[in-house]
C-alpha positions in Angstrom: 46.5 10.3 52.2 44.0 9.3 54.6 41.9 6.6 53.0 42.4 2.8 52.6 40.4 0.1 50.6 38.3 -2.1 52.9 39.4 -5.5 51.6 43.1 -5.4 50.8 43.9 -2.1 52.7 45.2 -0.4 49.6 46.0 3.3 49.8 43.6 5.6 48.0 44.6 9.0 46.7 42.8 12.1 47.9 42.4 15.2 45.7 44.7 17.5 47.7 47.3 14.9 48.4 50.8 15.5 47.2 51.7 13.4 44.2 55.1 12.4 45.5 53.7 11.3 48.9 51.0 9.1 47.2 53.4 7.3 45.1 56.3 6.4 47.4 55.7 7.5 51.0 56.7 4.9 53.6 53.1 4.5 54.8 49.7 5.1 53.3 51.1 5.3 49.8 50.8 3.4 46.6 54.2 1.8 47.2 53.3 0.5 50.7 49.9 -0.7 49.4 51.5 -2.7 46.7 54.0 -4.2 49.1 51.1 -5.3 51.3 49.3 -6.8 48.3 52.4 -8.7 47.3 52.9 -10.0 50.8 49.5 -11.6 50.7 50.7 -13.9 48.0 54.1 -14.7 49.7 54.9 -18.4 49.6 55.9 -18.5 53.3 53.7 -16.0 55.1 50.9 -15.8 52.6 47.3 -15.2 53.6 44.1 -17.1 54.0 40.5 -16.5 53.2 38.9 -18.0 56.2 37.5 -14.7 57.2 34.7 -13.0 55.5 35.2 -10.8 52.5 33.3 -8.0 51.0 30.7 -9.6 48.8 30.6 -13.0 50.8 32.7 -16.1 50.5 35.1 -16.8 47.6 33.5 -18.4 44.6 35.2 -19.9 41.5 33.7 -20.8 38.1 36.7 -23.0 37.4 39.7 -23.6 39.7 42.9 -25.1 38.3 45.6 -26.0 40.7 48.9 -26.7 39.1 50.5 -28.5 42.0 49.2 -30.0 45.3 45.9 -28.9 46.8 45.9 -29.3 50.6 42.6 -28.8 52.4 43.1 -28.9 56.1 39.4 -28.7 57.0 36.3 -30.3 55.7 35.5 -29.9 52.0 32.0 -29.9 50.5 31.8 -30.7 46.8 28.4 -30.4 45.3 29.3 -31.5 41.8 31.3 -34.5 40.4 34.9 -34.9 41.3 37.1 -36.2 38.5 40.6 -37.4 39.6 42.8 -38.2 36.6 45.5 -39.8 38.8 45.4 -41.6 42.2 42.9 -40.5 44.8 44.4 -41.0 48.3 42.2 -40.7 51.3 44.0 -41.1 54.6 41.0 -40.7 56.8 37.4 -42.0 56.7 35.2 -41.3 53.6 31.5 -41.1 53.6 30.0 -41.7 50.2 26.3 -42.0 49.3 27.2 -43.7 46.0 30.5 -44.9 44.5 30.8 -45.8 40.9 34.2 -47.3 39.8 34.6 -48.0 36.1 37.9 -49.8 36.3 39.8 -52.0 38.8 39.6 -50.9 42.4 42.5 -51.8 44.7 41.7 -51.8 48.5 44.8 -52.4 50.6 43.1 -52.4 54.0 40.0 -54.0 55.3 36.7 -53.3 53.5 33.7 -53.0 55.8 30.3 -53.0 54.1 27.2 -52.6 56.3 24.8 -53.0 53.4 24.3 -55.4 50.5 26.9 -56.2 47.8 25.4 -56.3 44.3 27.8 -57.6 41.6 26.5 -57.5 38.0 29.6 -59.5 36.8 32.1 -61.8 38.3 33.2 -61.1 41.9 36.9 -62.3 42.3 38.5 -62.6 45.7 42.1 -63.7 45.3 42.8 -64.2 49.1 40.6 -64.8 52.1 36.9 -63.7 52.1 35.5 -63.3 55.6 31.8 -62.8 55.9 30.7 -61.8 59.5 27.1 -62.5 58.8 25.0 -64.1 56.1 26.3 -64.5 52.5 23.4 -64.8 50.0 24.1 -65.9 46.4 21.0 -66.1 44.2 22.7 -67.7 41.2 25.2 -70.5 40.7 28.3 -70.4 42.9 31.6 -72.0 41.7 34.4 -72.3 44.3 37.7 -73.4 42.9 39.8 -73.1 46.0 39.4 -73.9 49.7 36.1 -73.0 51.2 36.2 -72.7 55.0 32.9 -71.9 56.8 32.8 -71.3 60.6 29.0 -71.1 60.4 26.2 -72.7 58.4 25.9 -72.7 54.6 22.5 -72.7 53.0 22.2 -73.2 49.2 18.8 -72.9 47.5 20.2 -73.6 44.0 23.1 -75.5 42.6 26.4 -75.6 44.7 29.5 -76.7 42.7 32.7 -77.1 44.7 35.7 -78.2 42.6 38.3 -77.7 45.4 38.5 -78.6 49.0 35.7 -77.4 51.4 35.9 -77.3 55.2 32.6 -76.6 56.9 32.7 -76.6 60.7 29.0 -76.0 61.1 25.9 -77.1 59.3 25.6 -77.4 55.5 22.0 -77.1 54.1 21.4 -77.6 50.4 17.9 -77.0 49.2 18.7 -77.9 45.5 21.0 -80.2 43.7 24.6 -80.5 45.0 27.4 -81.7 42.6 30.6 -82.7 44.3 33.4 -84.1 42.1 35.8 -84.7 45.0 35.7 -86.8 48.2 33.2 -86.1 51.0 34.6 -86.9 54.4 32.2 -86.9 57.4 31.4 -88.7 60.6 27.8 -89.6 59.8 25.5 -89.2 56.8 21.9 -88.4 57.7 19.3 -88.8 55.0 15.6 -87.9 55.2 16.0 -86.8 58.9 17.0 -90.3 60.0 20.3 -90.6 61.9 21.4 -94.2 62.3 24.4 -93.2 64.4 27.0 -95.0 62.3 29.7 -93.9 60.0 29.0 -94.1 56.2 31.8 -93.9 53.7 30.9 -93.7 50.0 33.7 -94.1 47.5 32.2 -95.9 44.5 30.7 -98.8 46.5 28.8 -98.2 49.7 30.7 -99.5 52.7 29.5 -99.5 56.3 31.5 -100.4 59.4 28.3 -101.4 61.1 25.1 -102.7 59.3 22.8 -101.2 56.7 19.2 -101.0 57.8 16.0 -100.0 56.1 12.5 -99.3 57.3 13.6 -97.3 60.2 16.1 -99.9 61.4 13.6 -102.8 61.4 15.2 -104.6 58.4 18.9 -105.4 58.1 20.7 -105.5 54.7 22.7 -108.7 54.4 25.7 -109.3 52.1 28.0 -112.1 50.9 30.1 -111.8 54.1 27.1 -113.0 56.1 26.4 -115.9 53.6 27.6 -117.1 50.2 25.8 -118.6 47.2 26.8 -121.5 45.0 25.6 -123.4 41.9 26.6 -126.7 43.5 24.6 -128.3 46.3 27.0 -126.9 49.0 26.0 -126.6 52.7 25.2 -123.2 54.1 24.9 -121.5 50.8 22.1 -119.8 48.9 20.9 -121.5 45.7 22.2 -120.1 42.4 21.0 -121.4 39.1 23.7 -122.9 36.8 24.4 -121.9 33.2 21.3 -123.9 32.0 19.0 -122.3 34.5 18.9 -125.5 36.6 18.9 -125.8 40.4 21.2 -128.5 41.7 20.2 -130.2 45.0 21.0 -133.5 46.7 17.9 -133.6 48.9 14.8 -131.7 49.5 13.6 -132.0 53.1 9.9 -131.4 53.7 8.6 -130.6 57.1 5.3 -132.3 56.5 3.2 -129.2 56.2 0.9 -128.5 53.4 -0.1 -132.2 52.9 -3.4 -132.5 51.0 -5.7 -135.1 52.5 -7.5 -137.3 50.0 -7.8 -136.9 46.3 -5.3 -137.8 43.7 -2.6 -135.5 42.1 -2.5 -135.0 38.4 1.3 -135.5 38.1 4.1 -137.0 40.2 7.8 -136.1 40.4 10.6 -138.6 40.0 13.6 -139.8 38.0 13.5 -141.8 34.7 16.3 -144.2 35.8 18.9 -144.9 38.4 21.5 -142.8 36.7 19.1 -139.9 36.0 20.1 -136.8 38.0 17.0 -134.7 37.0 13.5 -134.6 38.6 10.8 -135.0 36.0 7.0 -135.0 35.9 4.9 -138.0 35.1 1.1 -138.5 35.0 -0.1 -140.4 38.1 -0.9 -143.4 35.9 2.9 -143.9 35.5 3.1 -145.4 39.1 0.8 -146.9 41.7 -2.3 -148.8 41.0 -3.1 -148.5 37.3 -6.1 -146.7 36.1 -6.9 -149.8 33.9 -5.5 -153.3 33.9 -1.9 -153.9 32.9 -1.5 -157.3 31.3 -0.5 -159.1 28.2 -2.3 -162.2 26.7 -0.5 -164.3 24.1 -0.9 -167.5 22.2 1.8 -170.1 22.7 3.2 -172.2 19.8 5.1 -175.2 21.1 8.5 -176.2 19.5 8.5 -179.4 17.4 11.8 -180.5 18.9 13.0 -183.5 16.8 12.8 -187.2 16.4 15.8 -187.3 18.7 14.4 -184.9 21.3 15.8 -181.5 22.1 15.7 -178.2 24.2 13.9 -175.2 22.7 11.7 -172.2 23.8 8.1 -171.7 22.8 7.0 -168.8 20.5 4.6 -166.0 21.8 2.0 -164.1 19.7 0.2 -161.3 21.6 -3.5 -161.2 21.5 -4.0 -158.4 24.1 -1.2 -156.0 25.2 -2.2 -153.3 27.8 0.6 -151.6 29.8 3.6 -151.5 27.5 4.7 -155.2 27.6 7.2 -156.3 25.0 6.3 -159.4 23.0 8.9 -160.6 20.4 9.5 -164.2 19.3 10.2 -166.3 22.4 10.5 -163.3 24.9 7.9 -161.3 26.9 9.6 -158.2 28.4 8.2 -156.6 31.6 7.7 -152.8 31.4 8.1 -151.7 35.1 9.1 -153.0 38.5 6.4 -154.5 40.6 4.5 -157.6 41.4 3.3 -159.9 38.5 1.1 -163.0 38.1 2.1 -165.4 35.3 -0.1 -168.4 34.3 -1.0 -170.5 31.3 -2.0 -173.9 29.9 -0.8 -176.2 27.1 -1.9 -179.3 25.1 -0.5 -181.3 22.2 0.4 -184.6 20.6 3.4 -187.0 20.8 4.6 -187.5 17.2 7.0 -190.4 17.7 6.6 -193.9 19.0 8.4 -193.6 22.3 7.4 -193.1 25.9 9.1 -190.5 28.2 8.5 -187.3 30.2 8.0 -183.9 28.5 9.7 -181.2 30.7 8.2 -177.7 30.6 10.0 -174.8 32.5 9.0 -171.1 33.0 12.0 -168.8 33.2 12.7 -165.1 34.1 16.0 -164.7 32.4 18.1 -167.5 33.8 15.9 -168.0 36.9 13.4 -170.8 36.8 10.0 -169.8 38.1 7.9 -173.0 37.6 8.4 -176.6 36.4 6.0 -179.3 35.1 6.2 -182.9 33.7 3.8 -184.3 31.2 4.0 -188.0 30.4 4.4 -188.9 26.7 3.0 -192.2 25.4 3.3 -193.6 21.9 1.1 -191.6 19.6 -0.8 -190.1 22.5 -2.0 -186.7 23.8 -0.3 -184.6 26.5 -1.3 -181.4 28.5 -0.5 -179.3 31.5 -0.5 -175.8 33.1 2.0 -173.4 34.9 1.7 -170.4 37.2 3.9 -168.0 39.3 3.5 -164.8 41.3 6.2 -162.5 42.7 8.3 -159.4 42.2 10.1 -158.6 39.0 12.2 -155.6 37.8 11.6 -153.5 34.7 13.2 -155.2 31.7 13.0 -158.7 33.0 12.4 -161.3 30.2 9.9 -164.2 30.5 10.4 -167.3 28.3 8.9 -170.9 28.3 11.3 -173.8 27.6 10.5 -177.4 26.3 12.8 -180.4 26.5 12.5 -184.1 25.6 15.1 -186.9 25.4 14.1 -188.5 22.1 10.5 -187.5 21.1 9.1 -184.8 18.9 5.9 -183.0 19.8 3.3 -180.5 18.5 1.0 -178.3 20.5 -0.3 -174.9 21.5 -1.5 -173.0 24.5 -2.0 -169.6 26.1 -0.1 -167.4 28.6 -1.2 -164.3 30.6 1.2 -162.0 32.4 -0.5 -159.4 34.6 0.8 -156.5 36.7 -0.5 -156.7 40.3 -1.0 -153.3 42.0 -0.4 -153.2 45.8 -0.9 -150.6 48.5 2.9 -150.3 49.1 3.8 -150.3 45.5 7.3 -148.7 44.8 8.0 -148.2 48.5 
């Protein structure tokens, strides 16, 4: 036999070959050829298909490998690769696109040069280190500790429910909701840095001072001064429960004095015990707008045949200014200077001769005194007058006294208020 197949080196029979030699000869026989073919599939020595074959490289419609498939060199897969169990890659893998339908477990570091697009929740159970910028277009919720070595810029809502440690700048373009405590050296708002520490924990507390209007105005508090409803020194005025302001004195510097003219109302108290300031029309004090006086008729007492001591009776004819006229008393309406004058005439009704005493009183103080001689069945007459200061409520009365005669008579009295330049000073 002199011919072999080109691929597997199988022995080929020739027409004049001996049948026995073709079947079992040591070489170039069917036996030796089958041994060679069997040796190609030996588990130890085997054979490879790295070289070329007749008809080109090996091609498979479907390749099913019952056990391990070990590819020493590079593998080029043009179609999809479906791994029903674990896919273990000990070296680098270059993938144009990777679609993972279930959970992916990466034991080592993951380096991504491009963007990460997550259509659902991205959960990182341990540390997340971002070497460059981290951009989140939607809401970001951080439950655990957030540590940033660089800056953080949030254009939308940033919600941090756990601790956050930021060693560089934090810039929030939208709203920031922080349910925990913010600890910082300074708080700078609206690009103004006052240089002092600001701690906010319910109430705003500053170790220095609060300023506004670029530091031109200082904010004061009740440590700098206190307030009180009572008239206490060094305190701000606080109205009491009735809305009143309590004060002992009001000290005017003298500014704002209006020259000339007359006010429409004046401020004062209604009595010595009154603690409130009240308004009165200007006619209540000072020179009156009109005359203040009372004019009254006098009816002399009859006394008795044995004489006596009794006051005359007054009957007002004119009363301007609030005088009180009742029976034997004329009551003065206000403090000030008064002029009191009057005249009398009458008859002696008994046959005796003596002096008629007539006395003008303010309460128990005698203001004027006169004597009129009485003769038997004769006439008598006289006058009285006084000027001076009286208090509001003083009572004027006119007293008559004889030792043993009775009289009759009448007269007139005028009590007038006298305005002065220094009235009520």
